[in-house]
C-alpha positions as a LaTeX table, in Angstrom:
\begin{tabular}{lrrr}
\hline
Residue & $x$ (\AA) & $y$ (\AA) & $z$ (\AA) \\
\hline
Unk1 & 22.81 & 25.78 & 20.19 \\
Unk2 & 23.44 & 26.83 & 16.46 \\
Unk3 & 23.04 & 30.22 & 15.56 \\
Unk4 & 21.37 & 31.58 & 12.71 \\
Unk5 & 24.69 & 32.56 & 10.86 \\
Unk6 & 26.18 & 28.99 & 11.08 \\
Unk7 & 22.75 & 27.93 & 9.61 \\
Unk8 & 22.77 & 30.41 & 6.66 \\
Unk9 & 26.31 & 29.35 & 6.06 \\
Unk10 & 25.85 & 25.87 & 5.96 \\
Unk11 & 23.18 & 26.23 & 3.51 \\
Unk12 & 25.41 & 27.91 & 0.84 \\
Unk13 & 28.12 & 25.29 & 0.93 \\
Unk14 & 28.32 & 23.02 & $-2.02$ \\
Unk15 & 28.53 & 19.65 & $-0.26$ \\
Unk16 & 27.64 & 17.66 & $-3.34$ \\
Unk17 & 30.09 & 19.41 & $-5.59$ \\
Unk18 & 32.81 & 18.97 & $-2.94$ \\
Unk19 & 32.13 & 15.33 & $-2.49$ \\
Unk20 & 32.04 & 14.69 & $-6.42$ \\
Unk21 & 35.66 & 15.13 & $-6.45$ \\
Unk22 & 36.57 & 12.18 & $-4.13$ \\
Unk23 & 36.94 & 8.96 & $-6.23$ \\
Unk24 & 37.57 & 6.24 & $-3.36$ \\
Unk25 & 34.95 & 3.85 & $-1.91$ \\
Unk26 & 32.51 & 5.33 & 0.35 \\
Unk27 & 30.13 & 3.62 & 2.93 \\
Unk28 & 27.17 & 6.09 & 4.23 \\
Unk29 & 25.53 & 4.85 & 7.23 \\
Unk30 & 21.92 & 6.55 & 7.93 \\
Unk31 & 19.32 & 5.48 & 10.38 \\
Unk32 & 15.94 & 5.58 & 9.50 \\
Unk33 & 14.77 & 7.83 & 12.45 \\
Unk34 & 17.33 & 10.51 & 11.66 \\
Unk35 & 15.47 & 13.71 & 12.13 \\
Unk36 & 18.37 & 15.78 & 11.68 \\
Unk37 & 19.44 & 14.73 & 8.55 \\
Unk38 & 17.01 & 13.35 & 5.80 \\
Unk39 & 17.39 & 10.19 & 3.90 \\
Unk40 & 17.37 & 11.84 & 0.59 \\
Unk41 & 20.45 & 13.52 & 1.48 \\
Unk42 & 22.26 & 10.19 & 2.02 \\
Unk43 & 20.87 & 8.79 & $-1.34$ \\
Unk44 & 21.92 & 12.06 & $-3.15$ \\
Unk45 & 25.49 & 11.29 & $-1.73$ \\
Unk46 & 25.23 & 7.75 & $-3.42$ \\
Unk47 & 24.57 & 9.23 & $-6.59$ \\
Unk48 & 27.40 & 11.77 & $-6.32$ \\
Unk49 & 29.99 & 9.15 & $-5.12$ \\
Unk50 & 28.99 & 6.74 & $-7.80$ \\
Unk51 & 29.48 & 3.32 & $-8.23$ \\
Unk52 & 32.21 & 2.69 & $-5.42$ \\
Unk53 & 29.80 & 3.85 & $-2.81$ \\
Unk54 & 27.18 & 2.03 & $-0.67$ \\
Unk55 & 24.37 & 3.03 & 1.91 \\
Unk56 & 23.79 & 1.06 & 5.19 \\
Unk57 & 20.44 & 1.55 & 6.50 \\
Unk58 & 20.07 & 1.22 & 10.13 \\
Unk59 & 16.62 & 0.46 & 10.92 \\
Unk60 & 14.86 & 2.61 & 13.84 \\
Unk61 & 18.18 & 4.53 & 14.45 \\
Unk62 & 18.38 & 8.19 & 15.05 \\
Unk63 & 21.23 & 10.89 & 13.99 \\
Unk64 & 23.51 & 9.70 & 16.62 \\
Unk65 & 22.89 & 5.95 & 16.13 \\
Unk66 & 22.21 & 5.64 & 20.20 \\
Unk67 & 21.24 & 2.16 & 20.18 \\
Unk68 & 23.03 & 0.00 & 17.58 \\
Unk69 & 26.43 & 1.44 & 17.83 \\
Unk70 & 28.12 & $-2.25$ & 17.94 \\
Unk71 & 26.33 & $-3.07$ & 14.85 \\
Unk72 & 27.64 & 0.22 & 13.22 \\
Unk73 & 31.14 & $-0.36$ & 14.70 \\
Unk74 & 31.12 & $-3.69$ & 12.99 \\
Unk75 & 30.09 & $-2.58$ & 9.79 \\
Unk76 & 32.76 & 0.50 & 9.68 \\
Unk77 & 35.42 & $-2.34$ & 10.86 \\
Unk78 & 34.44 & $-4.62$ & 7.96 \\
Unk79 & 34.46 & $-1.54$ & 5.70 \\
Unk80 & 38.17 & $-0.82$ & 6.50 \\
Unk81 & 39.16 & $-4.44$ & 6.49 \\
Unk82 & 38.13 & $-4.67$ & 2.91 \\
Unk83 & 40.02 & $-1.75$ & 1.97 \\
Unk84 & 43.29 & $-2.82$ & 3.67 \\
Unk85 & 42.81 & $-6.30$ & 2.65 \\
Unk86 & 45.31 & $-7.40$ & $-0.17$ \\
Unk87 & 43.61 & $-7.58$ & $-3.73$ \\
Unk88 & 44.12 & $-10.52$ & $-6.17$ \\
\hline
\end{tabular}
């Protein structure tokens, strides 16, 4: 169980400002039934990261991606393969 102090501290963090300093590729994965982090947060991260980012929306999934883990693992694996494959 999270305490009040933890929640207050996290509200004061500049997560988007911190993220904006990263310039590499990003794949954000978000479930449509996530009741912990709203979709607009991932959309805002997309704007923060810019053109090298992509949002993968997993229909019907919650915050923990509890039912489609194999699909998500495949998506993450594919993302890393594209990063490490030789560029022409």
